[in-house]
C-alpha positions as CSV (number, residue, x, y, z in Angstrom):
1,M,-0.2,-0.1,-0.1
2,Q,1.5,3.4,-1.0
3,S,1.9,6.1,1.9
4,R,0.3,9.4,1.8
5,P,2.6,11.8,0.6
6,V,4.1,14.1,3.6
7,H,3.5,17.9,3.5
8,R,5.7,20.3,5.2
9,Q,3.2,23.4,6.8
10,V,5.9,25.0,8.5
11,T,5.0,27.8,10.9
12,A,6.6,29.5,13.9
13,R,4.0,29.2,16.5
14,N,2.7,32.3,18.0
15,T,0.4,31.5,20.7
16,G,0.7,34.5,23.5
17,A,0.3,38.8,23.2
18,V,3.3,40.1,21.3
19,A,4.9,43.4,20.8
20,D,3.6,44.7,18.0
21,G,6.2,45.3,14.9
22,T,8.1,42.7,16.2
23,L,10.7,41.2,13.3
24,G,12.3,37.8,13.7
25,G,13.8,35.1,11.8
26,G,16.3,35.5,8.9
27,V,18.9,32.8,9.9
28,T,17.6,29.6,8.0
29,D,15.3,29.0,5.3
30,S,12.3,27.0,6.1
31,P,10.5,26.9,2.8
32,P,6.6,25.7,3.6
33,R,4.9,22.9,1.1
34,P,1.6,23.5,0.0
35,V,-0.6,20.4,-0.6
36,R,-1.4,20.8,-3.9
37,I,-5.0,20.1,-5.0
38,M,-5.9,19.2,-8.3
39,P,-9.9,19.9,-9.2
40,L,-10.6,17.4,-12.3
41,G,-13.5,17.0,-14.2
42,D,-16.3,18.5,-16.6
43,S,-18.4,22.0,-16.7
44,I,-19.4,21.3,-12.7
45,T,-15.4,21.3,-11.4
46,A,-15.0,24.4,-14.3
47,G,-18.1,26.1,-12.1
48,L,-20.2,26.4,-14.9
49,N,-23.2,29.2,-14.2
50,S,-21.0,29.8,-10.7
51,T,-20.6,33.6,-9.8
52,G,-17.1,34.1,-10.8
53,A,-17.0,31.1,-12.8
54,A,-15.4,29.7,-9.5
55,G,-17.3,26.9,-8.6
56,Y,-16.5,25.5,-5.4
57,R,-13.0,26.0,-5.9
58,D,-12.9,30.0,-4.6
59,E,-15.3,28.6,-1.1
60,L,-12.9,25.2,-0.8
61,L,-9.7,27.2,-0.5
62,G,-11.5,29.9,1.8
63,H,-12.3,26.4,4.0
64,L,-8.9,25.2,4.1
65,H,-7.7,28.4,5.1
66,R,-9.7,29.1,8.1
67,L,-8.9,25.4,9.1
68,G,-5.2,26.4,8.7
69,H,-4.1,24.4,5.9
70,D,-1.8,25.7,3.7
71,A,-2.8,24.5,0.3
72,C,-2.7,25.6,-3.5
73,F,-5.1,24.1,-6.4
74,V,-3.1,22.5,-9.7
75,G,-4.1,22.0,-13.3
76,P,-3.6,23.5,-16.7
77,C,-6.8,25.8,-16.5
78,V,-6.8,29.3,-15.5
79,N,-9.2,31.2,-13.6
80,A,-7.6,34.9,-13.5
81,F,-10.4,36.3,-11.1
82,Q,-10.6,33.9,-8.6
83,P,-10.5,35.7,-5.3
84,Q,-8.7,33.7,-3.1
85,G,-6.1,33.6,-5.4
86,D,-5.3,30.2,-6.9
87,P,-6.4,29.4,-10.2
88,G,-5.3,26.1,-11.3
89,Y,-7.9,23.5,-12.2
90,A,-8.2,20.6,-14.7
91,A,-12.1,20.4,-16.3
92,V,-13.5,21.1,-19.7
93,C,-17.3,21.3,-20.5
94,G,-19.1,19.0,-21.6
95,I,-16.2,16.3,-21.8
96,T,-17.1,12.7,-21.0
97,I,-14.9,9.9,-18.7
98,E,-13.4,8.7,-22.4
99,A,-12.5,12.0,-23.6
100,L,-10.9,13.2,-20.2
101,T,-8.7,10.0,-19.5
102,P,-6.3,10.8,-22.6
103,L,-5.7,14.2,-21.4
104,L,-4.6,12.7,-18.2
105,S,-1.1,11.8,-19.3
106,Q,-0.4,15.7,-20.3
107,W,-2.1,17.0,-17.2
108,V,-1.2,14.9,-14.1
109,P,2.4,15.0,-14.3
110,A,3.0,18.5,-15.0
111,A,0.7,19.7,-12.0
112,R,2.4,16.9,-9.2
113,P,-0.7,16.9,-7.2
114,D,-1.1,15.3,-3.8
115,W,-4.6,15.0,-4.1
116,L,-7.1,14.7,-6.9
117,L,-10.9,16.0,-6.7
118,V,-12.8,14.0,-9.4
119,H,-16.4,14.6,-10.3
120,I,-16.7,13.3,-13.6
121,G,-19.6,10.9,-15.5
122,T,-22.5,13.4,-15.4
123,N,-22.2,13.7,-19.3
124,N,-22.1,10.3,-19.7
125,M,-25.6,9.8,-18.5
126,Y,-27.4,11.3,-21.1
127,G,-27.9,8.6,-24.1
128,P,-28.0,4.9,-24.1
129,D,-24.5,4.5,-23.5
130,H,-24.5,5.6,-19.8
131,T,-24.1,1.5,-18.9
132,A,-20.6,2.0,-20.1
133,A,-20.1,4.4,-18.0
134,P,-18.8,2.5,-14.8
135,G,-16.2,0.7,-17.3
136,L,-14.7,3.7,-18.3
137,L,-14.5,5.2,-14.9
138,R,-12.4,2.3,-13.8
139,T,-10.1,2.6,-16.7
140,F,-9.8,6.4,-15.5
141,V,-9.1,5.8,-12.0
142,D,-6.4,3.2,-12.9
143,T,-5.2,5.8,-15.2
144,L,-5.1,8.6,-12.5
145,L,-3.1,5.7,-10.2
146,R,-0.4,4.9,-12.6
147,L,0.3,8.7,-13.3
148,A,0.2,10.0,-10.1
149,P,1.4,7.0,-7.7
150,S,2.0,8.7,-4.4
151,A,-1.2,10.8,-4.9
152,G,-4.9,10.8,-3.3
153,I,-7.9,10.7,-5.2
154,L,-11.1,11.4,-3.6
155,L,-14.1,9.9,-6.2
156,A,-17.1,11.6,-6.0
157,S,-20.7,10.5,-6.7
158,V,-22.7,12.7,-9.1
159,I,-24.7,15.9,-7.9
160,P,-28.5,15.1,-9.1
161,S,-30.3,16.2,-12.0
162,R,-33.5,17.8,-12.7
163,L,-34.6,15.7,-15.4
164,P,-36.1,12.0,-13.8
165,E,-34.4,10.2,-16.6
166,W,-31.0,10.8,-16.2
167,Q,-31.5,10.9,-12.1
168,A,-32.4,7.3,-12.7
169,H,-29.0,6.6,-15.0
170,I,-27.0,9.0,-12.1
171,D,-28.6,6.5,-9.1
172,G,-26.9,3.5,-10.9
173,Y,-23.8,5.0,-11.6
174,N,-23.3,6.1,-8.1
175,R,-24.0,2.8,-6.6
176,R,-20.8,1.8,-9.2
177,V,-18.6,4.4,-8.3
178,R,-18.3,3.6,-4.9
179,E,-17.5,-0.1,-5.6
180,I,-15.2,1.1,-7.8
181,A,-13.3,3.6,-5.3
182,E,-13.7,0.3,-2.7
183,E,-12.5,-2.4,-4.5
184,S,-9.3,-4.2,-3.6
185,G,-6.1,-3.1,-5.1
186,R,-7.8,0.8,-4.9
187,R,-7.8,0.9,-1.0
188,G,-5.6,3.5,0.6
189,R,-5.5,5.4,-2.6
190,V,-8.7,5.9,-3.4
191,F,-11.6,7.5,-1.1
192,F,-15.1,7.7,-2.0
193,V,-16.9,11.0,-1.1
194,D,-20.7,10.8,-1.2
195,M,-21.5,14.0,-2.9
196,A,-25.1,13.2,-3.9
197,P,-26.7,13.3,-0.9
198,A,-25.2,17.1,-0.1
199,L,-27.6,18.9,-3.2
200,H,-31.2,19.1,-3.6
201,A,-32.6,18.6,-6.8
202,S,-35.9,18.7,-8.0
203,P,-38.1,19.2,-11.6
204,Q,-39.8,22.0,-10.4
205,G,-37.0,24.0,-9.7
206,G,-36.1,25.7,-6.2
207,D,-33.4,23.6,-5.6
208,D,-29.3,23.8,-5.5
209,L,-29.6,23.9,-9.4
210,S,-29.2,26.4,-11.6
211,D,-30.4,23.9,-14.7
212,L,-30.8,20.4,-15.4
213,V,-27.4,19.6,-14.0
214,H,-25.6,22.4,-13.0
215,P,-25.2,23.9,-9.5
216,C,-26.3,27.4,-8.3
217,D,-23.8,29.1,-6.0
218,Q,-25.7,27.5,-3.0
219,G,-25.3,24.3,-4.7
220,Y,-21.0,24.9,-5.2
221,A,-21.0,26.3,-1.6
222,K,-22.5,22.5,-0.6
223,M,-20.4,20.8,-2.9
224,A,-17.2,22.7,-1.1
225,A,-18.4,21.8,2.1
226,V,-18.4,18.1,1.3
227,W,-14.5,18.0,0.0
228,R,-13.5,20.0,3.2
229,D,-14.5,17.8,5.2
230,A,-13.3,15.0,3.6
231,L,-10.1,16.7,2.6
232,H,-9.9,17.8,6.3
233,A,-10.2,14.3,7.6
234,R,-6.9,13.1,5.9
235,L,-4.9,16.1,5.2
236,P,-1.5,16.6,7.9
237,A,-2.6,18.4,11.0
238,P,-2.4,22.3,10.4
239,G,0.7,24.0,10.8
240,G,-0.5,26.7,13.5
241,G,-3.7,28.9,13.5
242,P,-6.1,29.8,10.4
243,I,-4.1,31.5,7.6
244,L,-6.0,35.1,7.0
245,N,-4.5,36.3,3.4
246,P,-5.4,34.9,0.6
247,N,-2.8,33.3,-2.1
248,P,-0.1,33.3,0.5
249,H,2.0,31.6,-2.5
250,L,1.4,35.0,-4.6
251,R,0.3,32.7,-8.0
252,T,-0.8,34.7,-10.8
253,P,-2.3,34.2,-14.0
254,S,0.2,36.5,-15.5
255,L,3.4,34.0,-15.4
256,S,2.9,30.8,-17.7
257,E,4.0,27.5,-16.1
258,A,5.5,26.6,-19.5
259,E,7.8,29.6,-19.4
260,P,9.7,30.8,-16.3
261,R,10.5,34.5,-17.0
262,A,10.4,37.8,-14.7
263,R,7.7,40.1,-15.5
264,G,9.8,43.2,-15.6
265,N,7.9,46.1,-15.1
266,A,5.0,44.8,-16.9
267,P,1.5,44.5,-15.1
268,A,1.3,41.6,-13.5
269,Y,-2.2,40.6,-11.3
270,F,-1.8,38.3,-8.0
271,P,-5.7,37.8,-7.0
272,G,-5.9,38.6,-3.5
273,W,-3.4,41.0,-3.7
274,T,-3.2,44.8,-4.5
275,N,-0.2,45.4,-6.6
276,H,1.0,49.0,-5.9
277,G,4.1,48.3,-8.2
278,V,6.2,45.3,-7.6
279,Y,7.7,42.9,-10.5
280,A,6.7,39.2,-10.6
281,C,9.3,36.7,-11.0
282,H,8.9,33.1,-12.1
283,G,9.4,30.8,-9.0
284,R,11.7,28.4,-11.0
285,L,13.6,31.6,-12.0
286,A,13.7,32.7,-8.1
287,G,15.0,29.4,-7.2
288,L,11.8,28.4,-5.7
289,D,10.6,25.0,-6.1
290,N,7.4,24.7,-3.8
291,G,5.2,26.2,-6.7
292,S,5.4,29.5,-5.7
293,H,6.2,32.7,-7.2
294,A,7.6,35.8,-6.0
295,V,7.9,39.8,-6.1
296,G,10.5,41.9,-6.2
297,L,10.1,45.1,-4.7
298,C,11.7,47.7,-6.9
299,A,12.8,51.0,-5.2
300,A,12.0,53.1,-8.0
301,P,9.7,55.9,-8.7
302,G,6.3,54.1,-9.3
303,F,6.9,51.2,-7.1
304,L,5.6,51.1,-3.8
305,G,5.0,47.5,-3.0
306,I,2.2,45.0,-2.8
307,G,-0.5,44.8,0.0
308,T,-3.4,42.4,1.3
309,R,-6.1,42.7,3.8
310,L,-6.5,40.6,6.4
311,A,-9.5,39.3,8.3
312,T,-8.3,40.0,11.8
313,I,-9.8,39.0,15.0
314,P,-9.5,42.3,17.9
315,G,-6.8,41.2,20.6
316,R,-5.9,37.7,18.7
317,P,-2.5,37.9,17.6
318,V,-0.9,37.1,14.3
319,R,2.4,36.0,13.0
320,V,3.3,36.9,9.2
321,T,5.8,34.7,7.7
322,F,7.5,35.2,4.9
323,R,10.8,34.6,2.9
324,A,13.0,36.9,1.1
325,R,16.3,37.4,-0.8
326,A,18.4,39.8,-2.3
327,D,18.0,39.5,-6.4
328,T,20.7,39.0,-7.4
329,L,19.6,36.8,-10.5
330,G,19.8,40.0,-12.9
331,A,15.4,39.5,-13.0
332,G,13.9,43.0,-12.8
333,P,12.3,46.0,-14.4
334,D,14.4,47.6,-17.0
335,H,15.2,50.8,-16.6
336,G,17.8,51.2,-19.1
337,G,20.9,51.1,-18.0
338,L,22.9,49.5,-14.7
339,T,20.9,49.1,-11.7
340,R,21.8,47.9,-8.0
341,A,20.3,45.0,-6.4
342,G,18.5,46.3,-3.2
343,R,18.6,44.6,-0.1
344,T,16.2,46.4,1.9
345,F,12.4,46.5,2.6
346,G,9.8,47.0,4.9
347,V,7.0,45.1,6.2
348,Q,4.1,46.6,8.3
349,A,0.6,46.0,9.5
350,D,-1.5,49.2,8.7
351,G,-1.9,50.8,12.4
352,H,1.3,49.0,13.5
353,P,5.2,49.7,13.5
354,R,6.7,49.4,10.3
355,A,9.4,46.7,10.4
356,V,12.9,47.0,8.2
357,V,14.2,43.7,6.6
358,T,17.8,43.5,5.2
359,A,18.0,40.8,2.7
360,T,21.0,38.2,2.0
361,D,22.0,36.4,-1.0
362,E,20.3,33.1,-0.2
363,W,16.6,32.9,1.1
364,R,15.6,33.1,4.4
365,T,12.9,32.7,6.6
366,W,11.7,35.9,9.0
367,T,8.3,36.8,11.0
368,Y,6.8,39.1,11.6
369,D,4.1,39.7,14.6
370,F,1.5,42.3,15.7
371,T,-1.9,42.1,17.1
372,P,-4.9,43.3,15.7
373,T,-7.2,46.1,17.0
374,G,-9.8,45.7,14.2
375,A,-11.9,43.5,12.2
376,E,-9.5,43.9,9.2
377,T,-5.8,44.8,8.9
378,D,-3.8,46.2,5.9
379,L,-0.7,44.3,5.4
380,R,2.3,45.8,3.1
381,L,5.3,44.8,2.2
382,T,7.5,48.1,0.3
383,P,10.6,48.7,-0.8
384,E,13.0,50.9,1.3
385,T,13.1,54.8,0.0
386,G,15.7,57.0,0.4
387,L,18.5,54.6,-0.8
388,P,22.1,56.8,-2.0
389,L,22.3,57.7,-5.7
390,T,25.3,56.7,-7.2
391,P,25.8,58.6,-10.6
392,G,25.1,56.5,-13.4
393,I,23.5,53.7,-11.6
394,G,19.6,53.3,-11.2
395,T,18.2,52.2,-8.0
396,G,16.9,49.3,-9.8
397,R,16.1,45.9,-8.4
398,G,14.7,45.3,-5.1
399,P,14.6,42.2,-2.6
400,L,12.6,39.4,-4.2
401,V,9.5,38.2,-1.6
402,T,7.6,35.0,-1.6
403,D,5.5,32.6,0.5
404,V,3.9,35.1,3.0
405,L,1.5,33.4,5.4
406,A,-0.6,35.2,8.2
407,R,-1.7,33.4,10.3
408,A,-3.9,34.2,14.0
409,S,-2.7,32.5,17.2
410,A,-4.1,29.3,17.6
411,S,-7.2,29.8,19.9
């Protein structure tokens, strides 16, 4: 039996009151390894008819963060507007089991998932060939087991339909889905998730669907809750309290997985963050191997840093853990001449003291502690200003920052 993958959810624990603006760390580097989750399926996984086309994914990631799980979604498809900032998924609208199976060899090894959330088969339920769906699913699952030998698979029953004829096909299929998950040889790797009872469908409407088969926002929220419970029961214990910030690993649709490059001073959108002027650096170019990207805090006109808003509880201490290094990679905005690689930058929670960090040539892990006074707190990373100028040499590239996790203290 294959053992479950081990995930490093690194957090410097913070359990009591702290002095505002306390800076710590900077001696060693402890890169976090977020759990890589691949939502896999058809238009229901893609989020058709949901607000923002995020389906269950945005809600699910928020659930996992509130439980303290450091997770990211992976896959070849991108939803650039997902508020939680993790756009990856693997789904095609209208696809059947047999049409999706050949795509797995391209998608799964590239994404390196730790867990796959599989909801597939709805488009096989419409015609007379619906009886072939269980055999096709068995081949599908065995293909996943071969392509992702260390990953776990959550195999869901298909959600209900408003059309009685299709629902009869779905009921028969779902019985076989459970059997396939529980067959000898798949135990310990494939886990049945009974999604169907969580959603209500009625021929008269007024249910959890937006049409004959796709959920409405309420239905997608129910799906997210089922996936949350299934994952929480199987993931390692969280590495600390709730994660307060969306997109802690600075994933962005502005950077292609296939083309590592720095974006220079071109616009870059980081979901969940407000870009006041940073440049985006591909994780592999920055020497990162955990799926994160980095931002460069350039000390140049118009480059004012990056910020995010935390949902805080007054009086409950927060520890922000982040990684930084000097940008010695030659990656950064083009100012038309020689530039100097800056090393200092600031981290500050709104209404609390600003701490100044001096980065080294290697990645280092730092912490910033504060005790919030309100229900929302803005966190900002800013370049150091007022640096001395050298004739003919611009202020140029600033330090690189990544893996910014703000956690509330464990209650």
